[in-house]
PAVEXZA-671940 format. One line per field, with one value per residue: chain; z, y, x of N, C-alpha, C in turn; residue number from 1. Coordinates in steps of 0.05 Angstrom, whole numbers, plus 5000, padded with zeros to 4 digits. Last residue first. Layout:
BEGIN
chain	A,... $
nz	Z,... $
ny	Y,... $
nx	X,... $
caz	Z,... $
cay	Y,... $
cax	X,... $
cz	Z,... $
cy	Y,... $
cx	X,... $
n	NUM,... $
END
This chain:
BEGIN
chain	A,A,A,A,A,A,A,A,A,A,A,A,A,A,A,A,A,A,A,A,A,A,A,A,A,A,A,A,A,A,A,A,A,A,A,A,A,A,A,A,A,A,A,A,A,A,A,A,A,A,A,A,A,A,A,A,A,A,A,A,A,A,A,A,A,A,A,A,A,A,A,A,A,A,A,A,A,A,A,A,A,A,A,A,A,A,A,A,A,A,A,A,A,A,A,A,A,A,A,A,A,A,A,A,A,A,A,A,A,A,A,A,A,A,A,A,A,A,A,A,A,A,A,A,A,A,A,A,A,A,A,A,A,A,A,A,A,A,A,A,A,A,A,A,A,A,A,A,A,A,A,A,A,A,A,A,A,A,A,A,A $
nz	2641,2653,2713,2738,2761,2779,2770,2770,2738,2696,2662,2662,2619,2565,2540,2569,2538,2552,2541,2544,2545,2542,2553,2564,2588,2563,2510,2485,2497,2514,2475,2446,2494,2494,2450,2439,2389,2421,2490,2510,2554,2591,2593,2613,2606,2626,2612,2641,2636,2644,2633,2607,2660,2700,2722,2723,2734,2712,2699,2672,2665,2647,2617,2592,2537,2501,2442,2438,2417,2435,2448,2491,2525,2520,2536,2584,2623,2607,2629,2681,2692,2641,2602,2625,2635,2631,2618,2566,2563,2539,2548,2513,2526,2544,2506,2535,2540,2481,2478,2510,2484,2439,2453,2475,2430,2391,2431,2423,2371,2374,2410,2377,2333,2360,2372,2322,2301,2332,2312,2269,2281,2319,2278,2239,2282,2292,2232,2233,2277,2250,2204,2208,2223,2178,2133,2160,2134,2077,2057,2066,2044,2012,2012,1988,1933,1909,1844,1796,1795,1817,1799,1799,1772,1787,1745,1693,1652,1639,1591,1551,1528 $
ny	8009,7952,7920,7861,7812,7822,7817,7836,7893,7908,7896,7849,7831,7804,7769,7722,7681,7670,7646,7681,7658,7676,7671,7701,7687,7664,7608,7586,7563,7606,7635,7600,7615,7674,7718,7764,7772,7779,7781,7797,7778,7789,7765,7758,7739,7730,7709,7688,7673,7646,7676,7710,7758,7758,7750,7693,7699,7743,7779,7792,7825,7826,7866,7866,7905,7936,7903,7903,7913,7911,7945,7976,7937,7922,7969,7976,7931,7935,7990,7980,7952,7983,7989,8047,8110,8143,8152,8145,8087,8065,8060,8009,7936,7878,7834,7816,7850,7852,7802,7802,7842,7814,7763,7789,7816,7764,7745,7780,7772,7714,7726,7760,7715,7679,7712,7716,7660,7646,7683,7667,7605,7621,7642,7595,7569,7601,7595,7539,7534,7574,7538,7490,7503,7536,7500,7457,7487,7509,7454,7457,7479,7429,7383,7366,7370,7338,7346,7298,7274,7286,7338,7374,7422,7460,7469,7493,7445,7407,7395,7380,7372 $
nx	1171,1155,1173,1202,1212,1283,1354,1425,1458,1499,1549,1589,1645,1627,1598,1557,1507,1435,1375,1307,1241,1170,1103,1039,0970,0934,0926,0864,0818,0783,0770,0730,0688,0687,0714,0752,0777,0838,0852,0908,0964,1024,1082,1149,1215,1284,1343,1405,1471,1540,1604,1643,1650,1595,1549,1498,1431,1367,1317,1251,1196,1123,1081,1019,0981,0959,0996,1072,1118,1184,1238,1223,1228,1284,1309,1293,1320,1362,1377,1369,1420,1461,1523,1564,1551,1488,1434,1406,1398,1443,1508,1542,1528,1537,1523,1482,1441,1430,1414,1368,1333,1324,1306,1253,1230,1217,1182,1136,1117,1107,1062,1025,1022,0988,0940,0923,0924,0880,0840,0831,0813,0762,0737,0719,0707,0644,0634,0616,0579,0536,0526,0500,0447,0433,0444,0405,0362,0361,0363,0303,0259,0247,0221,0175,0184,0242,0272,0285,0357,0417,0426,0361,0298,0274,0242,0266,0246,0218,0190,0246,0302 $
caz	2652,2629,2686,2741,2754,2777,2777,2766,2766,2703,2682,2661,2647,2580,2524,2568,2552,2532,2555,2531,2550,2525,2567,2545,2587,2571,2542,2485,2492,2537,2495,2440,2477,2503,2449,2460,2392,2392,2456,2514,2534,2601,2583,2619,2597,2614,2602,2625,2643,2633,2650,2596,2630,2695,2718,2732,2722,2731,2687,2701,2663,2679,2628,2620,2555,2531,2449,2451,2414,2441,2424,2464,2524,2516,2503,2567,2610,2594,2598,2669,2696,2674,2606,2614,2634,2633,2650,2571,2565,2523,2563,2524,2510,2557,2502,2528,2563,2491,2459,2514,2508,2434,2439,2491,2451,2382,2425,2452,2385,2353,2420,2405,2325,2348,2396,2329,2288,2341,2351,2268,2268,2323,2296,2230,2261,2303,2247,2206,2272,2279,2201,2209,2240,2198,2135,2146,2158,2103,2061,2076,2062,1994,2020,2021,1942,1919,1878,1807,1790,1815,1784,1815,1776,1813,1763,1716,1659,1668,1605,1551,1545 $
cay	8043,7977,7933,7892,7819,7794,7839,7814,7860,7903,7928,7855,7834,7823,7773,7741,7683,7676,7641,7667,7671,7673,7671,7696,7693,7689,7630,7594,7536,7591,7639,7610,7591,7656,7693,7756,7765,7792,7768,7800,7789,7786,7785,7745,7761,7717,7734,7688,7693,7649,7658,7682,7753,7766,7782,7712,7687,7728,7776,7780,7829,7829,7867,7877,7886,7929,7927,7887,7928,7901,7927,7994,7949,7909,7955,8001,7936,7921,7997,8003,7942,7973,7986,8013,8090,8148,8152,8166,8113,8056,8071,8037,7954,7904,7849,7803,7845,7880,7810,7787,7847,7840,7766,7780,7829,7789,7733,7778,7791,7730,7705,7768,7740,7672,7708,7742,7682,7640,7687,7689,7618,7604,7664,7617,7554,7595,7619,7552,7519,7575,7569,7493,7495,7549,7523,7451,7486,7531,7472,7427,7488,7454,7389,7360,7388,7335,7345,7318,7278,7263,7318,7365,7399,7458,7465,7502,7472,7401,7423,7388,7378 $
cax	1168,1158,1157,1205,1191,1256,1329,1405,1451,1468,1549,1565,1627,1653,1617,1563,1539,1461,1398,1337,1270,1195,1123,1056,0998,0917,0934,0886,0829,0800,0793,0757,0701,0694,0698,0725,0764,0825,0842,0884,0953,0985,1063,1122,1208,1250,1334,1372,1457,1519,1586,1642,1650,1628,1554,1524,1448,1385,1341,1266,1223,1138,1103,1031,0992,0939,0971,1033,1093,1163,1230,1220,1203,1258,1322,1287,1289,1359,1375,1358,1385,1460,1489,1561,1570,1515,1448,1423,1377,1417,1485,1541,1528,1534,1546,1505,1452,1443,1438,1378,1341,1342,1330,1268,1238,1236,1200,1148,1132,1133,1084,1044,1037,1021,0966,0936,0938,0900,0846,0839,0830,0790,0744,0745,0723,0674,0647,0633,0612,0553,0541,0524,0464,0434,0455,0424,0364,0364,0387,0325,0271,0255,0268,0174,0170,0216,0268,0272,0333,0400,0437,0381,0323,0287,0229,0259,0271,0220,0184,0226,0296 $
cz	2636,2642,2669,2712,2750,2778,2776,2776,2764,2718,2693,2681,2651,2601,2540,2553,2547,2551,2536,2544,2536,2545,2549,2560,2579,2568,2539,2504,2484,2527,2515,2454,2464,2500,2470,2461,2407,2392,2441,2481,2528,2575,2586,2608,2600,2622,2602,2630,2632,2643,2634,2629,2630,2670,2707,2714,2733,2716,2706,2690,2685,2664,2643,2618,2580,2538,2483,2460,2413,2437,2417,2443,2502,2519,2501,2537,2595,2589,2587,2646,2683,2674,2636,2617,2625,2635,2648,2606,2575,2538,2545,2535,2524,2550,2526,2525,2553,2528,2471,2494,2518,2465,2440,2474,2463,2405,2418,2441,2410,2369,2396,2404,2357,2345,2391,2361,2304,2326,2352,2301,2276,2309,2306,2252,2253,2298,2269,2225,2251,2283,2235,2205,2236,2223,2169,2152,2163,2124,2078,2079,2073,2020,2020,2025,1972,1930,1890,1837,1795,1805,1795,1799,1786,1806,1786,1751,1682,1666,1637,1568,1548 $
cy	8061,7998,7942,7897,7851,7820,7814,7826,7849,7886,7930,7890,7849,7822,7793,7748,7711,7673,7653,7661,7659,7678,7662,7682,7683,7706,7652,7605,7558,7559,7620,7615,7588,7628,7679,7739,7765,7790,7782,7793,7789,7794,7774,7772,7749,7746,7731,7716,7680,7661,7665,7669,7714,7752,7783,7738,7710,7714,7758,7776,7815,7809,7855,7862,7885,7896,7913,7905,7908,7927,7913,7973,7963,7913,7934,7982,7959,7917,7971,7999,7957,7961,7964,8016,8066,8117,8153,8169,8132,8084,8071,8039,7981,7926,7883,7809,7824,7865,7846,7790,7827,7845,7791,7775,7822,7803,7749,7760,7804,7747,7711,7755,7764,7701,7699,7735,7704,7649,7675,7693,7644,7610,7654,7639,7581,7589,7619,7574,7544,7565,7570,7517,7488,7534,7542,7478,7480,7514,7498,7436,7470,7471,7411,7376,7386,7361,7345,7317,7298,7254,7284,7344,7392,7421,7452,7501,7490,7423,7416,7413,7382 $
cx	1141,1152,1165,1184,1195,1237,1307,1381,1431,1476,1514,1560,1612,1635,1637,1590,1543,1485,1421,1352,1286,1226,1147,1081,1020,0951,0926,0900,0862,0814,0806,0777,0727,0703,0704,0711,0737,0785,0828,0869,0929,0984,1035,1104,1165,1234,1305,1363,1428,1492,1560,1616,1645,1615,1592,1529,1480,1413,1354,1295,1240,1168,1116,1050,1015,0952,0960,1020,1067,1142,1216,1224,1202,1234,1293,1283,1283,1329,1360,1347,1369,1423,1481,1527,1554,1519,1467,1430,1389,1399,1465,1513,1531,1536,1550,1527,1471,1453,1441,1413,1371,1352,1334,1302,1263,1243,1223,1178,1146,1144,1108,1056,1041,1026,0994,0953,0946,0929,0875,0850,0855,0807,0765,0756,0746,0698,0656,0648,0627,0574,0554,0542,0490,0447,0456,0454,0393,0366,0384,0357,0297,0272,0263,0205,0169,0205,0242,0272,0324,0377,0424,0399,0353,0299,0250,0248,0256,0242,0184,0209,0266 $
n	161,160,159,158,157,156,155,154,153,152,151,150,149,148,147,146,145,144,143,142,141,140,139,138,137,136,135,134,133,132,131,130,129,128,127,126,125,124,123,122,121,120,119,118,117,116,115,114,113,112,111,110,109,108,107,106,105,104,103,102,101,100,99,98,97,96,95,94,93,92,91,90,89,88,87,86,85,84,83,82,81,80,79,78,77,76,75,74,73,72,71,70,69,68,67,66,65,64,63,62,61,60,59,58,57,56,55,54,53,52,51,50,49,48,47,46,45,44,43,42,41,40,39,38,37,36,35,34,33,32,31,30,29,28,27,26,25,24,23,22,21,20,19,18,17,16,15,14,13,12,11,10,9,8,7,6,5,4,3,2,1 $
END
């Protein structure tokens, strides 16, 4: 081995004295890109989770509207438009989001109807460069066939209470 131990030997040979700070400069140039990449992955995962939450709430609301289940919010009778809104709002857990719920279509047995929910969602990281590539609003729609005459009437752009 000899006298070259501890002198900064590399696989290719002896390191020059002129490039001792090169790795620090490379690290300084690449680190912002790596941080941006990691934050982008985190932000995408957060938005995808919000989309799945919205999709779940739309499915729950559409199923409730399709079967016109008994009263959901204690108003009496069969399920009405307020009950559909309550089902969607209870099924969704999006932090600091504004929902807009619309229900359209026929109200007779075997008619088709559609439930659409739109949500304005926030960014987790708040980095403008990342947020500009991802949507600020998410929308999901479910189309269903009524299993019995609907107790609700159509509505549009209703918020959660």
